[in-house]
VEXGU-880652 format. One line per field, with one value per residue: residue in three letters; residue number from 1; x, y, z of N, C-alpha, C, CB in turn. Coordinates in nm, 4 decimals, padded with zeros to 6 digits, always signed. Glycine has a CB too. Layout:
REM VEXGU-880652
res: ala,...
n: NUM,...
n_u: X,...
n_v: Y,...
n_w: Z,...
ca_u: X,...
ca_v: Y,...
ca_w: Z,...
c_u: X,...
c_v: Y,...
c_w: Z,...
cb_u: X,...
cb_v: Y,...
cb_w: Z,...
//
This chain:
REM VEXGU-880652
res: met,lys,asn,lys,lys,ile,val,phe,gln,ile,leu,asp,ala,ile,leu,leu,ser,ser,arg,gly,lys,ile,lys,ile,glu,thr,leu,glu,asn,phe,phe,lys,gly,leu,lys,ile,lys,asn,ile,leu,glu,glu,leu,asn,leu,arg,tyr,lys,asn,leu,gly,phe,phe,val,tyr,gln,glu,asn,gly,phe,ile,glu,leu,val,asn,arg,pro,ala,val,tyr,pro,tyr,leu,val,asn,phe,phe,asp,phe,ser,glu,glu,glu,asn,ser,lys,asn,ile,leu,glu,val,leu,ala,ile,ile,ala,tyr,ala,gly,pro,met,arg,leu,glu,lys,ile,asn,ser,leu,arg,asn,lys,asn,ser,trp,phe,glu,ile,phe,tyr,leu,leu,lys,glu,gly,leu,val,ile,lys,thr,ser,lys,asn,phe,phe,lys,val,ser,gln,asp,phe,leu,asp,phe,phe,gly,phe,lys,glu,ile,lys,asp,leu,pro,asp,tyr,phe,arg,val,arg,lys,gly,leu,lys,ser,leu,ile
n: 1,2,3,4,5,6,7,8,9,10,11,12,13,14,15,16,17,18,19,20,21,22,23,24,25,26,27,28,29,30,31,32,33,34,35,36,37,38,39,40,41,42,43,44,45,46,47,48,49,50,51,52,53,54,55,56,57,58,59,60,61,62,63,64,65,66,67,68,69,70,71,72,73,74,75,76,77,78,79,80,81,82,83,84,85,86,87,88,89,90,91,92,93,94,95,96,97,98,99,100,101,102,103,104,105,106,107,108,109,110,111,112,113,114,115,116,117,118,119,120,121,122,123,124,125,126,127,128,129,130,131,132,133,134,135,136,137,138,139,140,141,142,143,144,145,146,147,148,149,150,151,152,153,154,155,156,157,158,159,160,161,162,163,164,165,166,167
n_u: +00.0433,+00.1632,+00.0322,-00.0681,-00.3023,-00.5134,-00.4089,-00.4680,-00.7450,-00.8134,-00.6905,-00.8736,-01.1448,-01.0792,-01.0829,-01.3038,-01.4581,-01.4065,-01.4513,-01.3255,-00.9982,-00.7183,-00.4456,-00.1279,+00.0425,-00.0522,-00.1948,+00.0692,+00.1282,-00.0363,-00.0175,+00.2331,+00.5780,+00.5310,+00.5369,+00.4217,+00.3590,+00.4077,+00.2382,+00.0199,+00.0526,+00.0364,-00.2217,-00.3346,-00.2754,-00.4375,-00.6992,-00.6891,-00.8646,-01.1121,-01.3876,-01.2654,-00.9974,-00.7103,-00.6462,-00.3333,-00.1770,+00.0074,+00.0688,-00.1712,-00.4388,-00.7032,-00.9908,-01.1297,-01.3474,-01.2823,-01.2168,-01.3507,-01.5893,-01.7724,-01.9538,-02.1574,-02.2125,-02.3139,-02.5790,-02.6984,-02.7356,-02.8856,-02.8528,-02.7451,-02.4629,-02.5288,-02.7661,-02.6301,-02.4301,-02.6029,-02.7320,-02.5130,-02.4172,-02.6527,-02.6286,-02.3776,-02.4363,-02.6279,-02.4804,-02.2918,-02.4205,-02.6155,-02.4666,-02.2162,-02.3448,-02.5270,-02.5639,-02.8052,-02.9711,-02.9281,-03.0261,-03.3058,-03.4071,-03.3258,-03.5257,-03.4035,-03.1770,-02.8302,-02.5990,-02.4100,-02.3406,-02.2347,-02.0146,-01.8362,-01.8371,-01.6465,-01.4438,-01.3638,-01.2531,-01.4006,-01.5808,-01.5679,-01.5428,-01.6297,-01.5151,-01.7496,-01.9422,-02.0147,-02.0654,-01.8813,-01.8064,-01.4883,-01.1710,-01.0294,-01.2780,-01.3452,-01.1355,-01.1289,-01.3688,-01.3110,-01.3262,-01.2885,-01.4120,-01.6442,-01.8972,-01.8416,-01.9958,-02.2390,-02.4856,-02.5162,-02.6365,-02.8935,-02.9842,-02.9028,-03.0655,-03.3121,-03.2799,-03.2296,-03.4677,-03.6250,-03.5279
n_v: -00.1238,+00.1561,+00.3649,+00.6917,+00.8231,+00.6051,+00.5064,+00.6539,+00.6866,+00.4286,+00.4453,+00.6341,+00.4910,+00.2504,+00.3905,+00.5891,+00.3399,+00.1719,+00.0619,+00.1302,+00.1778,+00.1608,-00.0851,+00.0386,-00.1099,-00.3021,-00.1683,-00.0990,-00.3581,-00.4135,-00.2406,-00.3164,-00.1761,+00.0865,+00.3841,+00.4667,+00.6271,+00.8629,+00.9017,+00.9124,+01.1448,+01.3231,+01.2773,+01.3771,+01.6281,+01.6778,+01.6478,+01.8814,+02.1134,+01.9672,+01.8485,+01.6490,+01.4084,+01.2591,+01.0851,+00.9752,+00.7472,+00.5639,+00.3450,+00.2750,+00.4195,+00.6204,+00.7800,+01.0646,+01.3421,+01.6842,+01.8827,+02.1519,+02.1164,+01.9404,+02.1201,+02.1543,+01.8913,+01.8364,+01.9796,+01.9322,+01.6714,+01.6495,+01.5855,+01.5494,+01.6132,+01.5110,+01.3392,+01.1827,+01.0344,+00.8942,+00.6906,+00.5915,+00.4691,+00.3072,+00.1048,-00.0374,-00.0921,-00.3230,-00.4831,-00.5386,-00.7213,-00.8665,-00.9747,-01.1695,-01.0420,-00.9995,-00.6960,-00.6579,-00.7704,-00.5953,-00.3737,-00.4385,-00.4902,-00.2418,-00.0988,+00.0736,+00.2022,+00.1266,+00.1654,+00.3775,+00.3831,+00.1696,+00.1980,+00.4138,+00.2531,+00.0740,+00.2299,+00.3239,+00.1149,-00.0244,-00.2179,-00.5243,-00.6956,-00.9854,-01.2839,-01.3834,-01.1902,-01.1204,-00.8637,-00.8170,-00.7330,-00.5582,-00.6191,-00.3917,-00.2697,-00.4365,-00.3445,-00.0929,-00.0483,-00.1801,-00.4598,-00.7906,-01.0175,-01.0567,-01.1694,-01.0201,-00.7687,-00.5583,-00.6902,-00.8827,-01.1525,-01.1459,-00.9451,-00.9978,-01.2200,-01.0957,-00.9663,-01.1343,-01.2712,-01.0562,-01.0890
n_w: -00.0079,-00.1094,-00.2071,-00.0846,-00.0605,-00.0358,+00.2305,+00.3902,+00.3418,+00.4094,+00.6859,+00.8056,+00.7826,+00.9382,+01.1867,+01.2254,+01.1983,+01.4585,+01.8210,+02.0105,+02.1282,+01.9602,+01.8948,+01.8452,+01.7476,+01.6149,+01.4325,+01.2839,+01.1944,+01.0173,+00.8323,+00.7155,+00.6755,+00.6520,+00.8526,+01.0700,+01.3081,+01.1656,+00.9636,+01.1294,+01.2487,+01.0623,+00.9339,+01.1722,+01.1215,+00.9300,+01.0456,+01.1822,+01.1557,+01.2114,+01.4612,+01.5784,+01.6708,+01.6205,+01.9180,+02.1380,+02.3398,+02.5444,+02.3460,+02.2153,+02.0146,+01.9480,+01.7982,+01.8720,+02.0145,+01.9801,+02.2838,+02.2698,+02.1578,+02.2604,+02.4811,+02.2742,+02.1543,+02.3798,+02.4212,+02.1399,+02.1851,+02.4007,+02.6611,+03.0050,+03.2053,+03.4710,+03.4199,+03.2141,+03.3791,+03.5519,+03.4112,+03.3109,+03.5367,+03.6266,+03.3681,+03.4346,+03.6897,+03.6150,+03.4741,+03.6817,+03.8488,+03.6961,+03.4815,+03.3315,+03.0216,+02.7150,+02.4919,+02.3660,+02.5469,+02.7756,+02.6720,+02.6466,+02.9175,+02.9897,+02.8522,+02.6704,+02.4116,+02.4844,+02.4101,+02.4012,+02.6774,+02.7469,+02.5529,+02.6797,+02.9258,+02.8581,+02.7355,+02.9669,+03.1107,+03.2952,+03.2513,+03.0121,+02.6983,+02.6471,+02.4461,+02.2915,+02.2658,+02.4944,+02.7911,+03.0906,+03.4104,+03.4860,+03.6416,+03.7089,+03.7597,+03.9809,+04.1634,+04.1777,+04.3024,+04.5460,+04.5564,+04.5869,+04.4586,+04.2525,+04.3877,+04.6205,+04.6018,+04.7038,+04.8806,+04.6727,+04.5859,+04.6373,+04.5045,+04.2259,+04.1621,+04.1453,+03.9411,+03.7226,+03.7066,+03.5839,+03.3497
ca_u: +00.0033,+00.2564,-00.0610,-00.1284,-00.4482,-00.5599,-00.3718,-00.5241,-00.9011,-00.8492,-00.6748,-01.0055,-01.2389,-01.0599,-01.0780,-01.4694,-01.5499,-01.3204,-01.5735,-01.2350,-00.8722,-00.6515,-00.2891,-00.0547,+00.1230,-00.1754,-00.1525,+00.2171,+00.1630,-00.1185,+00.0410,+00.3961,+00.6834,+00.4947,+00.6083,+00.2633,+00.3790,+00.4391,+00.0983,-00.0774,+00.0618,-00.0110,-00.3526,-00.3904,-00.2651,-00.5374,-00.8156,-00.6979,-00.9869,-01.2483,-01.4403,-01.1973,-00.8354,-00.6264,-00.5269,-00.2299,-00.1623,+00.0414,+00.0717,-00.2889,-00.4911,-00.8534,-01.0617,-01.1612,-01.3987,-01.2195,-01.2857,-01.4279,-01.7119,-01.8422,-02.0788,-02.2280,-02.2664,-02.4363,-02.6590,-02.7504,-02.7884,-02.9862,-02.8131,-02.6946,-02.3782,-02.5867,-02.8496,-02.5317,-02.3652,-02.7376,-02.7734,-02.3873,-02.4098,-02.7523,-02.5617,-02.2627,-02.4942,-02.6909,-02.3702,-02.2402,-02.5443,-02.6833,-02.3589,-02.2285,-02.5031,-02.5458,-02.6159,-02.9704,-03.0370,-02.9458,-03.1510,-03.4261,-03.4237,-03.3798,-03.6119,-03.3524,-03.0481,-02.7388,-02.4947,-02.3430,-02.3087,-02.1161,-01.8922,-01.8075,-01.7854,-01.5497,-01.3479,-01.2736,-01.2175,-01.4736,-01.6289,-01.4975,-01.6564,-01.5814,-01.5186,-01.8804,-02.0000,-02.0909,-02.0316,-01.8860,-01.7179,-01.3239,-01.1012,-01.0115,-01.4115,-01.3623,-01.0152,-01.1672,-01.4691,-01.2561,-01.3717,-01.1910,-01.4440,-01.7866,-01.9912,-01.8791,-02.1015,-02.3528,-02.6400,-02.5248,-02.7043,-03.0610,-03.0218,-02.8815,-03.1781,-03.4146,-03.2647,-03.2578,-03.6188,-03.6972,-03.4979
ca_v: -00.0217,+00.2490,+00.5312,+00.7629,+00.8309,+00.4574,+00.4416,+00.7539,+00.6128,+00.2905,+00.4530,+00.6901,+00.3851,+00.2059,+00.5064,+00.5466,+00.1935,+00.1382,+00.0890,+00.2055,+00.2158,+00.0765,-00.0556,+00.1135,-00.2082,-00.3620,-00.0877,-00.1234,-00.4774,-00.4099,-00.1599,-00.3339,-00.1008,+00.2130,+00.4462,+00.4942,+00.7211,+00.9735,+00.9137,+00.9533,+01.2942,+01.3572,+01.2548,+01.4637,+01.7417,+01.6888,+01.6799,+02.0033,+02.2022,+01.9252,+01.8479,+01.5152,+01.4209,+01.1121,+01.0629,+00.8591,+00.7026,+00.4100,+00.2564,+00.3132,+00.5391,+00.6424,+00.8899,+01.1583,+01.4681,+01.8150,+01.9556,+02.2566,+02.0875,+01.9046,+02.1677,+02.1617,+01.7700,+01.8006,+02.0724,+01.8594,+01.5185,+01.6809,+01.4869,+01.6643,+01.5389,+01.4095,+01.2368,+01.0714,+00.9542,+00.7741,+00.5731,+00.5120,+00.3672,+00.2119,+00.0206,-00.0543,-00.1710,-00.4212,-00.5800,-00.6247,-00.8227,-00.9284,-00.9962,-01.1337,-01.0453,-00.9326,-00.5495,-00.6659,-00.8072,-00.4817,-00.2764,-00.4771,-00.4633,-00.0684,-00.0245,+00.1647,+00.1411,+00.1228,+00.1366,+00.4994,+00.3616,+00.0555,+00.2243,+00.4563,+00.1570,+00.0009,+00.3119,+00.3604,-00.0221,-00.1133,-00.3451,-00.5863,-00.7608,-01.1366,-01.3403,-01.4156,-01.0756,-01.0571,-00.7793,-00.8358,-00.6436,-00.5961,-00.6723,-00.2385,-00.2514,-00.4634,-00.2784,+00.0306,-00.0493,-00.2292,-00.5800,-00.8840,-01.0871,-00.9911,-01.1980,-00.9458,-00.6907,-00.5627,-00.7790,-00.9520,-01.2894,-01.1346,-00.8441,-01.0804,-01.3448,-00.9957,-00.8708,-01.2438,-01.3098,-01.0095,-01.0980
ca_w: +00.0024,-00.1171,-00.2307,+00.0598,-00.0472,+00.0022,+00.3281,+00.4400,+00.3599,+00.5126,+00.8359,+00.8504,+00.8013,+01.0525,+01.2939,+01.2249,+01.2627,+01.5674,+01.8799,+02.1049,+02.1292,+01.8656,+01.9523,+01.7008,+01.6733,+01.5607,+01.2770,+01.2011,+01.1350,+00.8990,+00.7326,+00.7049,+00.5608,+00.6506,+00.9543,+01.1163,+01.4090,+01.0720,+00.8965,+01.2296,+01.2763,+00.9327,+00.9760,+01.2711,+01.0615,+00.8288,+01.1107,+01.2620,+01.1580,+01.2341,+01.5573,+01.6532,+01.6491,+01.6748,+02.0375,+02.1092,+02.4503,+02.5962,+02.2562,+02.1786,+01.9187,+01.9550,+01.7382,+02.0098,+02.0181,+02.0458,+02.4188,+02.2461,+02.0863,+02.3996,+02.5035,+02.1288,+02.1641,+02.4896,+02.3594,+02.0067,+02.1930,+02.4583,+02.7506,+03.0881,+03.2811,+03.5928,+03.3279,+03.1688,+03.4922,+03.6017,+03.2873,+03.2877,+03.6614,+03.5765,+03.3129,+03.5449,+03.7958,+03.5562,+03.4197,+03.7876,+03.9067,+03.5905,+03.3864,+03.2061,+02.9512,+02.5590,+02.4774,+02.3266,+02.7202,+02.8769,+02.6487,+02.6970,+03.0854,+03.0308,+02.7564,+02.5724,+02.3537,+02.5859,+02.3408,+02.4452,+02.8282,+02.7198,+02.4891,+02.7788,+03.0339,+02.7653,+02.7531,+03.1092,+03.1538,+03.4160,+03.1497,+02.9093,+02.6253,+02.6100,+02.2999,+02.2607,+02.2649,+02.6444,+02.8876,+03.2406,+03.4845,+03.4751,+03.7297,+03.7251,+03.8569,+04.1241,+04.2266,+04.2083,+04.4033,+04.6519,+04.6158,+04.5594,+04.3676,+04.1964,+04.4708,+04.7204,+04.5747,+04.8195,+04.8530,+04.5303,+04.5222,+04.6184,+04.3755,+04.1190,+04.1602,+04.1202,+03.8214,+03.6270,+03.6994,+03.5216,+03.2085
c_u: +00.0953,+00.1371,-00.1080,-00.2197,-00.5363,-00.5222,-00.4309,-00.6931,-00.9121,-00.7989,-00.8362,-01.1475,-01.2071,-01.1295,-01.2518,-01.5205,-01.5065,-01.4566,-01.4752,-01.1169,-00.8192,-00.5430,-00.2154,+00.0656,+00.0585,-00.1803,-00.0405,+00.2435,+00.0825,-00.0903,+00.1789,+00.4375,+00.6215,+00.5118,+00.4468,+00.2685,+00.3431,+00.2993,+00.0350,-00.0714,+00.0386,-00.1417,-00.4260,-00.4023,-00.3841,-00.6831,-00.8273,-00.8060,-01.1341,-01.2392,-01.3598,-01.0570,-00.8062,-00.5572,-00.4770,-00.2184,-00.0846,+00.0360,-00.0782,-00.3279,-00.6215,-00.8851,-01.1268,-01.2435,-01.2890,-01.2922,-01.3779,-01.5805,-01.7975,-01.9391,-02.1833,-02.3030,-02.3585,-02.5532,-02.7631,-02.7793,-02.8932,-02.9689,-02.7130,-02.5583,-02.4257,-02.6883,-02.7340,-02.4694,-02.5004,-02.7176,-02.6523,-02.3975,-02.5164,-02.6805,-02.4534,-02.3294,-02.5687,-02.6021,-02.3045,-02.3193,-02.5763,-02.5659,-02.2986,-02.3420,-02.4977,-02.5994,-02.7778,-03.0629,-03.0496,-03.0318,-03.2815,-03.4789,-03.4233,-03.4641,-03.5982,-03.2101,-02.9301,-02.5954,-02.3529,-02.2573,-02.2110,-01.9705,-01.8322,-01.7459,-01.6643,-01.4159,-01.2886,-01.2310,-01.2601,-01.5394,-01.5330,-01.5832,-01.5763,-01.5831,-01.6503,-01.9907,-02.0875,-02.0322,-02.0495,-01.8307,-01.5696,-01.2645,-01.0582,-01.1521,-01.3810,-01.2198,-01.0418,-01.2719,-01.4016,-01.3157,-01.2968,-01.2795,-01.6109,-01.8732,-01.9775,-01.9362,-02.2095,-02.4545,-02.6596,-02.6267,-02.9007,-03.0755,-02.9952,-02.9936,-03.3059,-03.4246,-03.2469,-03.3880,-03.7029,-03.6366,-03.5445
c_v: +00.1427,+00.4078,+00.5471,+00.7845,+00.7270,+00.4387,+00.5228,+00.7334,+00.5001,+00.3251,+00.5130,+00.5869,+00.3186,+00.2834,+00.5037,+00.4494,+00.1382,+00.1508,+00.1261,+00.2049,+00.0834,+00.0453,-00.0222,+00.0081,-00.3049,-00.2904,-00.1050,-00.2601,-00.5092,-00.3601,-00.1889,-00.2461,+00.0393,+00.2675,+00.5240,+00.6056,+00.8590,+01.0063,+00.9172,+01.1068,+01.3428,+01.3891,+01.3875,+01.6436,+01.7844,+01.6966,+01.8103,+02.1004,+02.1332,+01.9018,+01.7220,+01.5477,+01.2638,+01.1317,+00.9643,+00.8708,+00.5869,+00.3211,+00.2370,+00.4530,+00.5274,+00.7746,+00.9666,+01.2805,+01.5736,+01.8487,+02.0552,+02.2347,+02.0304,+01.9718,+02.1794,+02.0209,+01.7664,+01.8681,+01.9469,+01.7260,+01.5119,+01.5879,+01.5903,+01.5836,+01.4000,+01.2750,+01.1138,+00.9561,+00.8657,+00.6951,+00.5051,+00.4053,+00.2965,+00.0525,-00.0801,-00.1555,-00.3260,-00.5328,-00.6231,-00.7290,-00.8735,-00.9989,-01.1711,-01.1299,-00.9509,-00.7819,-00.5841,-00.6906,-00.6812,-00.3858,-00.3028,-00.4652,-00.3024,-00.0294,+00.0644,+00.1294,+00.2306,+00.1539,+00.2708,+00.4815,+00.2855,+00.1234,+00.3255,+00.3801,+00.1241,+00.0779,+00.3372,+00.2500,-00.0642,-00.2078,-00.4154,-00.6598,-00.8770,-01.1866,-01.3352,-01.3069,-01.0489,-00.9712,-00.8253,-00.7167,-00.6468,-00.6090,-00.5019,-00.2218,-00.2736,-00.3953,-00.1482,+00.0605,-00.1238,-00.4063,-00.6790,-01.0050,-01.0500,-01.0244,-01.0803,-00.8352,-00.6773,-00.6241,-00.8608,-01.0822,-01.2576,-01.0268,-00.9232,-01.1835,-01.2476,-00.9942,-00.9869,-01.2814,-01.1890,-01.0029,-01.2311
c_w: -00.0108,-00.1433,-00.1023,+00.0510,+00.0115,+00.1445,+00.4234,+00.4583,+00.4553,+00.6795,+00.8872,+00.8394,+00.9328,+01.1928,+01.3282,+01.2908,+01.3868,+01.7008,+02.0508,+02.0629,+02.0740,+01.8862,+01.7876,+01.6257,+01.5935,+01.4231,+01.1942,+01.1583,+01.0134,+00.7820,+00.7029,+00.5798,+00.5928,+00.8149,+01.0060,+01.1927,+01.2847,+00.9857,+00.9825,+01.2449,+01.1579,+00.9252,+01.1020,+01.2147,+00.9592,+00.8808,+01.1800,+01.2588,+01.1790,+01.3605,+01.6313,+01.6084,+01.6908,+01.8206,+02.0580,+02.2557,+02.4878,+02.4622,+02.1738,+02.1081,+01.9519,+01.8765,+01.8638,+01.9337,+02.0649,+02.1703,+02.3836,+02.2023,+02.1911,+02.4213,+02.3640,+02.1374,+02.2861,+02.4569,+02.2382,+02.0677,+02.3066,+02.6130,+02.8567,+03.1713,+03.4094,+03.5106,+03.2753,+03.2701,+03.5598,+03.4992,+03.2971,+03.4181,+03.6640,+03.5105,+03.3940,+03.6415,+03.7617,+03.5262,+03.5371,+03.8178,+03.8167,+03.5269,+03.4209,+03.1007,+02.8264,+02.5546,+02.4368,+02.4632,+02.7868,+02.8140,+02.6682,+02.8022,+03.0978,+02.9530,+02.6689,+02.5073,+02.5007,+02.5481,+02.3744,+02.5598,+02.7894,+02.6649,+02.5944,+02.8797,+02.9973,+02.7897,+02.8493,+03.1764,+03.2542,+03.3524,+03.0726,+02.8492,+02.6288,+02.4742,+02.2293,+02.2816,+02.4099,+02.7138,+03.0302,+03.2905,+03.4937,+03.6276,+03.7750,+03.7909,+03.9849,+04.2153,+04.2392,+04.3046,+04.5209,+04.6752,+04.5363,+04.4648,+04.3425,+04.3115,+04.5982,+04.7278,+04.6920,+04.7805,+04.7208,+04.5195,+04.5504,+04.5110,+04.2173,+04.1044,+04.1215,+03.9940,+03.7196,+03.6103,+03.5944,+03.3355,+03.1320
cb_u: -00.0514,+00.3809,-00.2150,-00.0916,-00.4941,-00.4885,-00.2367,-00.4812,-00.9547,-00.7417,-00.5285,-01.0270,-01.2356,-00.9233,-01.0060,-01.5192,-01.5405,-01.1637,-01.7103,-01.2293,-00.8179,-00.6450,-00.2004,+00.0432,+00.1998,-00.3134,-00.1345,+00.3468,+00.1527,-00.2124,+00.0305,+00.4480,+00.6691,+00.3434,+00.7636,+00.1884,+00.5589,+00.5703,+00.0457,-00.0498,+00.1903,+00.0101,-00.3381,-00.2834,-00.1421,-00.5233,-00.8389,-00.5971,-00.9886,-01.3028,-01.5839,-01.2553,-00.7424,-00.4851,-00.5523,-00.0803,-00.2606,-00.0833,+00.1221,-00.3488,-00.4668,-00.9062,-01.1739,-00.9950,-01.5193,-01.2265,-01.1817,-01.3596,-01.6938,-01.7704,-02.0531,-02.1086,-02.1614,-02.4064,-02.5374,-02.6348,-02.6608,-03.1121,-02.7298,-02.8344,-02.3104,-02.7088,-02.9250,-02.4133,-02.2818,-02.9196,-02.8066,-02.2356,-02.3978,-02.8380,-02.5101,-02.2169,-02.5982,-02.7535,-02.2631,-02.2173,-02.6675,-02.7648,-02.2291,-02.1548,-02.6371,-02.6627,-02.5203,-03.0022,-02.9262,-02.8112,-03.1588,-03.4388,-03.2779,-03.2770,-03.6801,-03.3455,-03.0164,-02.7468,-02.5607,-02.4372,-02.4151,-02.1747,-01.9089,-01.8935,-01.8628,-01.5983,-01.3690,-01.3514,-01.1047,-01.5789,-01.7236,-01.3888,-01.7133,-01.6618,-01.4770,-01.9107,-02.0824,-02.1166,-02.0987,-01.8089,-01.7541,-01.2280,-00.9833,-00.9825,-01.5301,-01.3781,-00.8895,-01.1964,-01.6057,-01.2955,-01.5280,-01.1199,-01.4017,-01.8538,-01.9737,-01.8083,-02.1586,-02.4048,-02.7724,-02.3710,-02.6258,-03.1530,-02.9049,-02.7516,-03.2022,-03.3939,-03.1279,-03.1931,-03.6879,-03.7227,-03.3501
cb_v: -00.0550,+00.1963,+00.5408,+00.8715,+00.8484,+00.3367,+00.4151,+00.8649,+00.5462,+00.1282,+00.5707,+00.8234,+00.2854,+00.2008,+00.6833,+00.5114,+00.0575,+00.2656,-00.0710,+00.1616,+00.2682,+00.1132,-00.2319,+00.2822,-00.2771,-00.3375,+00.0483,-00.0876,-00.5804,-00.3593,-00.0284,-00.5076,-00.1556,+00.2209,+00.5568,+00.3776,+00.7065,+00.9265,+00.8239,+00.8814,+01.3501,+01.2628,+01.0922,+01.4409,+01.7355,+01.5747,+01.5851,+02.0705,+02.2769,+01.8125,+01.8479,+01.3426,+01.5558,+01.0674,+01.0831,+00.8771,+00.6930,+00.3458,+00.1366,+00.2994,+00.5303,+00.6534,+00.8362,+01.2255,+01.4665,+01.9444,+02.0298,+02.3267,+01.9914,+01.9178,+02.3037,+02.1750,+01.6701,+01.8418,+02.2118,+01.8493,+01.4051,+01.6524,+01.3475,+01.7315,+01.6561,+01.5245,+01.3326,+01.1451,+01.0712,+00.8233,+00.6282,+00.6187,+00.4251,+00.3033,+00.0937,+00.0983,-00.0745,-00.3753,-00.5155,-00.5592,-00.7771,-00.8280,-00.8588,-01.1907,-00.9809,-01.0243,-00.4490,-00.8098,-00.9092,-00.4119,-00.2388,-00.5638,-00.5366,+00.0536,+00.0213,+00.2974,+00.2082,-00.0010,+00.1252,+00.6010,+00.2976,-00.0610,+00.2819,+00.5029,+00.0329,+00.0038,+00.3924,+00.4409,-00.0457,-00.0394,-00.3011,-00.6578,-00.7033,-01.2340,-01.4859,-01.5283,-01.0743,-01.1496,-00.6685,-00.9606,-00.6503,-00.4607,-00.7982,-00.1404,-00.3459,-00.6435,-00.2925,+00.0817,-00.1178,-00.1170,-00.5997,-00.9397,-01.2304,-01.0597,-01.3543,-00.9317,-00.7428,-00.4375,-00.6694,-01.0050,-01.4684,-01.0832,-00.6894,-01.1433,-01.4442,-00.8657,-00.7504,-01.3555,-01.3082,-00.8864,-01.0829
cb_w: +00.1084,-00.2581,-00.3504,+00.1162,-00.1637,-00.0906,+00.3369,+00.3532,+00.2208,+00.4478,+00.8805,+00.7563,+00.6847,+01.0509,+01.2188,+01.1078,+01.1656,+01.5776,+01.8630,+02.2333,+02.2684,+01.7596,+02.0562,+01.7568,+01.7565,+01.6576,+01.2902,+01.2913,+01.2293,+00.9196,+00.7667,+00.6790,+00.3651,+00.5851,+00.8932,+01.2049,+01.4978,+00.9694,+00.8103,+01.3668,+01.3334,+00.8460,+01.0426,+01.4102,+01.0015,+00.7384,+01.1965,+01.2373,+01.0225,+01.1578,+01.5329,+01.5974,+01.7647,+01.5579,+02.1563,+01.9989,+02.4826,+02.7205,+02.3275,+02.2831,+01.7520,+02.1131,+01.6262,+02.1067,+02.1069,+01.9479,+02.5154,+02.1535,+01.9629,+02.5144,+02.5710,+01.9803,+02.1676,+02.6422,+02.2750,+01.8699,+02.2276,+02.3560,+02.6627,+03.2053,+03.3438,+03.7211,+03.1753,+03.1141,+03.6165,+03.6093,+03.1122,+03.2869,+03.7972,+03.4514,+03.2238,+03.6298,+03.8563,+03.4472,+03.3160,+03.9026,+03.9704,+03.4948,+03.4158,+03.1683,+03.0655,+02.4683,+02.3425,+02.2109,+02.8338,+02.9213,+02.5316,+02.6889,+03.1896,+03.0233,+02.7998,+02.6380,+02.1321,+02.6441,+02.1780,+02.4760,+02.9368,+02.5902,+02.3330,+02.8086,+03.0570,+02.5990,+02.7252,+03.2209,+03.1666,+03.5128,+03.0430,+02.9446,+02.4746,+02.6777,+02.2984,+02.3355,+02.1365,+02.7517,+02.8656,+03.2961,+03.6006,+03.3857,+03.6727,+03.5714,+03.8290,+04.1405,+04.1542,+04.1049,+04.3530,+04.7731,+04.6139,+04.7119,+04.4040,+04.0416,+04.5113,+04.7725,+04.4549,+04.8681,+04.8454,+04.4899,+04.6399,+04.7700,+04.3861,+04.1331,+04.3367,+04.1692,+03.8288,+03.6587,+03.8775,+03.6061,+03.1953
//
């Protein structure tokens, strides 16, 4: 893939289709022989007047919104920090007590789409996606909240039984 235009189109598609962070090493293996770090720098130059950019940290990249556009996104999508936090915590509690569970079941239980909340929880490392497309809490979740095991959650067995009866 020596044609830069094609490389940028493919990389744009990868970034726009990705649901999270991408290992730079994975890109280097995919685009063999190309200097990915240089390409990413050039890509960010192309994005400089857009509302997003390629964020790099610890060997990973992801496409993120520029902080300056955040207030407009909040206004456009009509959600507040408080509402957003409640929804994220609701999904996190469902996954913690009833998981592992598929997105469709979470949506069904909440009666609304939960992809934004799942995306945020994945990004923050509080949940992980298993090989069979189930979501479950991560070790980071347990560490953050001071639990050794999932069953150490308050009223774990009682709440889990109640949630499972709804599913």
